[in-house]
N, C-alpha and C positions, 0 to 999 in steps of 0.2 A: 246412588250415594255412598261412600265407601265407609268404615268404619275404623273407629281409631287402632292404631296400630304400637306396641309398645317394643321397639328392637330390641333384642336381648342385650345387655350392656351399655346402653343409652342412659346417660343421665343427664339432668339440667340442675343448678345450681338447686332449686326448688326441691328437687324429688331425690339428690343427693343424700339429703337429711333425714327421709322418711323411708331410705331400703326399699325394698319392693313393692309394699304397698304404694310410697310416695311416688314412686316412677309411673305405676299405674293411673294414680290420681291426677299427675300431672299432666298424662296423654287425655284423660277425661274432660280436663279443665279446657287443655288447648284444642281439645276436639269440638265442645260445645261452645266454648266461645266462637271457634272458625265457625260452627254451623247460626250462630246469633241467640242461639237456647241457652246461656249460659245460666238465666233467671229461674229458667224452668228447671232446668236439672238439677240445680240448687235444691230446688225444691222435691223433687223428684228422689235425689238420694237422700233427704232427710225423711223421706216416706219410707223408702226401701229399710232404712236404717231400721225405723220403729215396726216395720214387718218384720223384720228379722229377731228383733229381738223380743217380739210381741208371740211368734209363730216356733215352738219347739219340732213340728214337722218342716218347716221351711231349712232353720236351722240343720236338722239332721241330714237331709236332703244335700244341704251346700256342704257336709263334713262326712257324707258318704263315699268311703273305700271300693262300696261294692257296684255301683255304677261306673261305667264307662263315660267315656266323654260326650258322646252323642247323646245317651239318657240323661244325664245329669243335664247338658248345654237342654235340651228338649223340653223336661221336665220346669226348669227353671224358667225357661221363658215362656211357658206356658200358663207357669202362676203368673211371673208380671204382666203377659197380655191381659189375663183374666182381674187384674188387679188395675187396670189401666194406664200402665207406667207405657210411657213417648218412647217414639222410636228409637232416640239415644242411649236413652239407658237400656233397652232391650239391646242393642246391637253392641254395646258394652259389656254388659251381661254376658252375651256370647262369645265375646273376644275372650271373657276372663273364664271362661267356661272350656273353649279352644283350648286354649294354656291351661288346663289345667289348676285353675287358681281358685277357683270357686272357696276353697274352705278361708280363702282371707278378703272374701269378697266385703265383710264388714267392715274387716281393717283398711281399705280400699277407700272402702266410702267416708271412714271417719277421718283417714287421711286426706282426703277430696275437700270436705270439710274444713279441715284446720287450713288446706291450702288457700280455700276460699277466704276464709276468714282475713286471714294474714298480706292476700293481695290487697284487701279489704281495709286494710289498719286495723283490722279487729282483733284483742287478744281473746282467744278462747281459755277457759277457764274449766276442768274437768271438775265438778264439787259430787262425792259421792258424803252422806248421810245417811244413817242409823235409821232416819224419818222422813219422810217428805217436807221439802221445804215450805214455811210459810214464807206469804208475800213479803212482810217485814224483815225475815232472816234475810230472802233472797236483797231486799231493797239495804238492806246492813251490811252482807255482804259487798255488795257493789261498791257502796261506800266507803268500805275499810281498803278494797281491792283501788279506788280510785285514788288514796290517801298513799297506799304502796306504792305507784307510778304506773299504775295498769289504767290508760285513757279510757276505749270504749272495748267491754267487755263482755261476750256472749259466755252465759253461765251454762253448759251442759251436765243438767242431774242427774245422777242415778241414786238408788237405794240399797244401804249396804247394810242390812238390821248386824252383822256381827260386828260393826263398829261399837255397838251398845247405845253410843251417845257421840255428838259431837259431830264434824266433819273432818271429810280430805278432802284438799285444795291441789289439784295438780296443773300447775299452766307450764308450759314447755316441758322441760328438765328439772325445773322446781317442782316439790313438793312441801306443802304445808300439812301437816298431820296434828290435829286438835281434835283427834278422836278421843274417847272414854279406853276405847282396847286399849292404844298407844299409851296412855297415860297409865293404866294397870300393869300394863307391861315396862315401863320405865320403872314404876313402883315398884315390883318383884324384884327385879334385878337390882335396885338399890338396897331392897332389905336383905338380898344375899350377900351384898358385900358388906352389911354390916353385921351378919351375924358370924 
């Protein structure tokens, strides 16, 4: 069984918009679909993102400039194997490591999730809030996004305490900032102009 390959300079319409992460994401999507394992790979990619987000040692490994390609590939593959990731994700991580792209693995997997959602007709909303959203807030947010013309929405949540309150929603290139931090910054700027 071959591994996914991304020829240098190769782009497709979907990949072009995402730069390097988009090209690798497209390669993973096409390879997983060709192997008949797309749903499995989608689930495992999401699990790997969670693992990266929750594991400081793994993030350090992926970003380490002191390890050579073989060391970083072998260590990453050992972790993925121990965590029970499937063959497709492990092969893909090996390709990423061999191409010296492990520091971008999280971004590649995020681009993959975005491509999957786009190809399935789902809008991805990246939502950062000062505190974890409640079920009621999530429902209200979905309703507001539907009113704004976004059909099926997949909300990817993160907590950023620096926002102080409110939330920031990013959908593609659009940014909706309703955070207390930005409101205070605008007030500060307005007060400077009035002085």
